[in-house]
N, C-alpha and C positions, 0 to 999 in steps of 0.2 A: 433485540433477537436473542433469545437465550439459548445456551448451548449447554448440554450436560453430558457428560462421559464417566464412564465408570474409572475409577482411578485404583489400581492395584496396589496392595501394601507391598513394600520392598521385603525380599527374602531375608531372613534373618541370617547373618554370619555364621559359617560352620567353623568350627576349630580345624587348622591346618593339620592334616594328616603325613605323618611321615614314617613309611614302613609299619604300619598300624600302631603307632604310638602317638597320643595328641602331643601338640605342640605344647612345649612347656612343660611336660612330665618327664623326669628323668627317666631313662631306660633302666631296667631292673640288671644290676651287676651279674656278670656270669662267672662262674668258679673257674679259678686259675687252673686246677689240674683235674684230671679223670679222677672218677671215685677210686679207683684200684691205687692210684699214687698217693690219694690223699690219705686213704688209710694205711698204706705202707709207711708213709712220713710220720704219721701220729704212733704207729705202734714202735716205730725205729726210735723216735724221741723218747718214748717212755723206757724203751729197753736200755737205751744208752744211760737214762736217769737214773733208772733201778741199780745198774751196775755201779754208778758213781755214789749213789747213796748206800748201796751195800758196803761199800768200803768204808764210808764215813760212819756208817753204823758201828763197823767192827773197830773203828779206830778211836772213837770217842765216847763208847758207851762205859758207863761206871760200872765195874764189875766187883761184886763181892768177894771177900778173901777167906778162906779157910785156914784156919790155925789146926796143924796137925799135931796130935798126942796119941798116947798110945792105944786110946781106942777108937782113933780115926779122925777125921776132920770135924771142926766144929766152928759155928759162925757166933761171933759177939753180938751185944744190941746193936752198936754202930754199923756192923755188916749187915745185920737183918735187915737195914733200911735200903740196902743197896742191891737187894735180889733182885727186885723189878725195874732196876736201872736199866737194862737193855730194852724192856719193853716201852718205858716212857721214851727213851732216845728215838727208837724206831718208829713210835708215833709222830713224834715232832718233827723227824727228817721227811718222813712220807707226806704228812700233811701239807707241809710248807711246800715241797717240793711240787705235790699234784696241785696245788692251788695255782702255783705260779705257771707250771705248764698247761694246766687245764684253762687258764683263761689266756695265755698266749694262743692256742692252739684253737680254742673255741673263738676267738676274736678272728683269727685267719681264716677258718673254715665256716664262718656264720652264714655265707651264701648258699651252701649245701643242703640247708634246711634242718629239720628237728633231728634227722639221724646223727647228726654230728654228735649230739649229746651221747648217744649210746656208743660211738666208736671211742669217744673219750674216756668214758667211765670205764669201758673194756681195756682199753689201752693203760688205764692208771692201775687196774688189777694185776695185770700183766707186768708193771713196774714194780708192784710190790712185791710180786712173787719173786722176780730176780733179785730185789733188794735182800730180801730175805736168803734166797740161796746163795749170793755171792757173799754175805756176811758170814752165813755158817761154813762157807769153804774157806773162807779166810781166818775166821776167829773160834771156831766151835773145838773145843780141846776137851774130851771126855774127863771128867773128875775120877773117876773111881781107878782107870789105869796109874794115874799120877799119884795118887793115894797110896798105891801098892808099893812104889818106889821110894816115897817120901819118907824121912825120919821127922821124929817129933821136934817141935819147935819150927819146922817149915812152915811157910806161907804159901798159901795155892790160890791162884784166881779161879773163881766159879766159871763155869763155861758159858760162852756166849751163846744164848738161846732165847726164843720167845715162850713165855709161860701159857699165852693164849693166843689165838688167832686174831683177834681183836685189833690189834696194832694193824694189821694189813689192812683193815676196813678203813683207816686212816686216808690211805691213798683215794678211796674211792670217794669218800666224803668231801675231801679236799677239791678233786676235780669236778664233782657234781656241783659244790657250792659256787666254785667260780663260773661254771657255765650257767647256774640258776641266776647269780648276780648280773653277768652281762647280758644275758636275754632279757632279764627286766629292765634293765637301764636303756638298752636297744629299744625295745617296746615302748617306754615311755618317752623317748625322743625322737620318735617317728612324727613327723609333720602331720597335721590333720588335714585331710582331703577338704578342697573347696571349690565350689562351683567356678570354672573357667570363663563363663560367659555371664555377663551382667543380667540381671532379673528383667524380663520383657516388661515394659511398661503398660499398664493397663488402659484399656480405651483406645480406640481408634485414633491415627494420628491425623491432625488439622490439615486440611487442604486450603490453600488460599486461592 
């Protein structure tokens, strides 16, 4: 006597769910600080760095020297090469400072989304402005009043100044470059998503 019956296929196992996140998938990291505090920290860091960079700019910039004669002040050929020394010094200090700070802040705030790039670039521009202002406050000494009180044979330093606003853009370029490099590296290092479940076998299971 034969006996036949329907055999139901076992249900496929479902992935374990824990608070809406599949088992084995790490949860997305949450930002540590609220947006307002993150912005405040970023701006404060660049402002402090700008003040220090402004002092360094005033302290280490090579200045051309004017030799005073009966007709006023004049620059020799060697001193002519130092006229744009403050521009180069400001550019180098600003680029390196923004590159380091931009990388550190972007890595720290990377979980806040793409708006972090905007915050860091704005902060870098503010830092460049502060660096220029502090340097001018500490080291800018107009030449004409000193020439009026100088005697022939005196040597006077050229005033500390920027001959163009381009060096301030070095802060923006450094911060943006750091953010772009870290963003590209993070994107390339992200793991490729794989199927958590084994592929279903084709055909019906055998029944003995």
